[in-house]
N, C-alpha and C positions, 0 to 999 in steps of 0.2 A: 446743527441744523437738521440732520437726519432724524435725530431723536425727537426733536420738536414736531416735525412733520408726521412721524409715526405716531406720536402721542395724540395729535389732533385727529388723525385718521381713525385711531382706535376709539376716541371719544365719539366721533361721528357715527361709527358703526354701532357702538353700544347705546347711544341715545336716540337714534333715529328709528322710525317705524320701518318695517321691511316693505319692499315693493311686492305687491301681490296682484294676482289676476282678479278681475272683477267683471261685472256685467259689461257687455258691449255697448258702445254709444249707439243709440237708435234714433232715426229720424222721427219727426212728429207723426204719430199715428201708426208707426211700424212696431211690430211686436214679435215675440218668440215665446213659445210655451213648451215645456218638457214635463212629462209625467213618467215616473218610474215606480216600479214595485219589485221588491226582492224578498226572498224567503231563504231561511237557513235552518237546516235540521241537524239535530244532535245525533250523529251516526252511532254513538255508543249505545243509545237506547235500542236501536235496531239490532245491534250485535247481541244484546241480552234478551231479545224477544219482546221488548216493550214498544208500544207505539211511539214514534218520534214526536218530539215537541217542535213545531215549526214556528220560528220567530219571523214575523213579517214586518216590512217597512215600506210605506208608500210615501212618495214625495212629489211635490209640485213646484216647479221653478218657472217663473214668468218674468219677462221684461217688456216694457212698453215705453216708447219714446213720447215725451211730453212737449218737445220743442225747446228752443233756446238752450241747446246742449244738455238737457235734463233727461235722464232715463230713470224710470221707476221700476224697481225690482222687488219681487216677492219670492221668498223661499219658505215653503211650508212642508212639514214632514210629520208623520205619525207612525209609531210602532206599537207593539203590545205593551211596552213599558214606558214609553216616553213620547212627548210631543215637542215640536220645535216650530218657531215662526220668526222670520226676519223680514223687515221691510226696509229697503235701501233706496235712497234718492242720490243718484250719481250726477255730478256736474263735470262735464269734460272741459278741461282748460286749454287743450291743444286743438288745432284745426282738425276737422274730420278726416282729412286725407294724410295726416302725419304718420310717419312710420312708427313712432313711439307715442302712445297715448298717455296723457297725464290727466288724472281726474281727482 
């Protein structure tokens, strides 16, 4: 019996998606915005007397409550070498005051 239970648990672990953090559930009309910018310089260039190359990254993260337990999220980013964009629509399954949120 133990072997069968362990096998079932192992299959569940291997086949299921992980639980990950995501956007917060927002009430209708409620929102959140975060803007970040970072820079990273190659210090080896300074050591050899060359001007450093600074790699910059700017990001925008926004959440907006649409009502009916729906939250729209946008995650945008841009650096010198890449761009990223993600648009997420989150539907909350649990009550808003639940200790553990499922979406």
